[in-house]
C-alpha positions in Angstrom: -117.9 -162.7 210.9 -119.8 -162.2 214.1 -119.6 -159.4 216.7 -117.2 -161.3 218.9 -114.6 -162.0 216.2 -114.6 -158.4 215.1 -114.0 -157.2 218.6 -111.2 -159.7 219.0 -109.6 -158.5 215.8 -109.9 -154.9 216.8 -108.4 -155.7 220.2 -105.5 -157.5 218.5 -104.8 -154.4 216.3 -104.9 -152.1 219.4 -102.6 -154.4 221.4 -100.1 -154.7 218.5 -100.1 -151.0 217.8 -99.5 -150.3 221.5 -96.6 -152.7 221.7 -95.0 -151.3 218.6 -95.4 -147.7 219.9 -94.0 -148.5 223.3 -91.0 -150.2 221.8 -90.4 -147.2 219.5 -90.6 -144.6 222.2 -88.6 -146.7 224.7 -85.7 -147.3 222.4 -82.8 -144.7 222.5 -82.5 -142.5 219.5 -80.1 -143.6 216.8 -76.8 -141.9 216.6 -76.3 -139.8 213.5 -74.3 -141.3 210.7 -71.0 -139.9 209.5 -72.7 -138.7 206.3 -75.4 -136.8 208.3 -72.7 -135.2 210.5 -70.7 -134.1 207.4 -73.9 -132.7 205.8 -74.8 -130.8 209.0 -71.3 -129.3 209.2 -71.3 -128.3 205.6 -74.7 -126.7 205.8 -73.7 -124.6 208.8 -70.2 -123.7 207.6 -68.5 -125.6 210.4 -65.3 -127.7 210.4 -64.6 -130.8 212.5 -61.1 -131.3 213.9 -59.6 -134.0 216.1 -59.4 -133.4 219.9 -55.6 -133.5 219.7 -55.4 -130.9 216.9 -57.9 -128.7 218.8 -55.8 -128.8 221.9 -52.7 -128.0 219.9 -54.4 -125.0 218.4 -55.7 -123.8 221.7 -52.2 -124.0 223.3 -50.7 -122.1 220.4 -52.8 -119.1 221.3 -51.2 -116.9 223.9 -53.3 -116.6 227.1 -56.8 -116.7 225.6 -59.5 -117.2 228.1 -62.7 -118.5 226.3 -64.9 -117.0 228.9 -63.3 -113.5 228.8 -65.0 -110.9 226.7 -63.3 -109.9 223.4 -60.9 -107.0 223.6 -62.3 -103.6 222.6 -60.6 -101.9 219.8 -60.1 -98.2 219.8 -62.6 -97.7 216.9 -66.2 -97.5 218.0 -68.5 -100.1 216.4 -70.7 -98.8 213.7 -74.3 -100.0 213.6 -76.2 -99.8 210.4 -79.7 -98.6 210.7 -82.2 -99.5 208.0 -85.2 -97.4 207.1 -88.2 -99.0 205.6 -91.3 -97.3 204.1 -94.2 -99.2 205.6 -97.5 -98.7 203.8 -100.6 -99.9 205.7 -103.8 -100.0 203.7 -107.3 -100.1 205.1 -108.2 -103.7 205.9 -104.6 -104.9 206.3 -104.1 -107.3 209.1 -101.2 -106.9 211.7 -99.8 -110.3 210.5 -99.4 -108.9 207.0 -97.3 -105.9 207.8 -95.5 -107.7 210.6 -94.3 -110.3 208.1 -93.4 -107.4 205.7 -91.3 -105.8 208.5 -89.6 -109.1 209.3 -88.7 -109.7 205.6 -87.2 -106.2 205.4 -85.0 -106.9 208.4 -86.6 -104.2 210.6 -87.9 -106.6 213.3 -86.5 -110.0 214.2 -89.8 -111.8 214.5 -93.2 -111.1 213.0 -94.9 -113.4 215.4 -93.3 -111.7 218.5 -94.3 -108.2 217.1 -97.9 -109.4 216.4 -98.0 -110.9 220.0 -96.8 -107.5 221.3 -99.6 -105.7 219.5 -102.2 -108.1 220.8 -101.0 -108.0 224.4 -101.0 -104.2 224.4 -104.4 -103.8 222.7 -103.0 -102.1 219.6 -104.4 -104.3 216.9 -107.7 -102.5 216.7 -106.2 -99.0 216.7 -103.8 -99.3 213.8 -104.1 -96.4 211.4 -103.7 -96.8 207.6 -101.0 -94.7 206.1 -97.3 -94.6 205.2 -94.7 -94.8 207.9 -90.9 -94.6 207.9 -89.8 -97.4 210.3 -86.2 -97.8 211.4 -84.4 -101.0 212.3 -83.2 -99.5 215.6 -86.9 -99.0 216.8 -88.3 -101.5 219.3 -91.8 -102.9 219.2 -93.2 -100.2 221.5 -91.9 -97.4 219.3 -93.3 -99.0 216.1 -96.6 -99.6 217.9 -96.8 -95.9 219.0 -96.0 -94.9 215.4 -98.7 -97.0 213.6 -101.5 -96.9 216.3 -103.8 -94.1 217.4 -102.7 -92.5 220.7 
């Protein structure tokens, strides 16, 4: 094989790959199959009903506005607050204990908490020690608790 034939072969590969890629991205996405829909519904605990049955169920409910807020009951809502004993050792990274707090259900997102600490310059001022962290604390309160003033 000489130089010209190798270049021609490479150009042919490039052209065919480009055509296949363009046809792949230009075609509309395939609709999910019935089995995929049933698996999705089962996984998320949902039920599918026919439109007519749905309309019949909606009309059976007396004056329910889907956009209206739910009626308040006379009992106040009780919020459970969890307390977690966070132990930070010397050399622990913020990612480590942020993940620990997320797994304990104290914070919703370890990544967001870590981003908060970095944005506010608290990652270098975290003190080792044991802290009682509550689930009703926001990122700022936890940051003030574990970082030097």
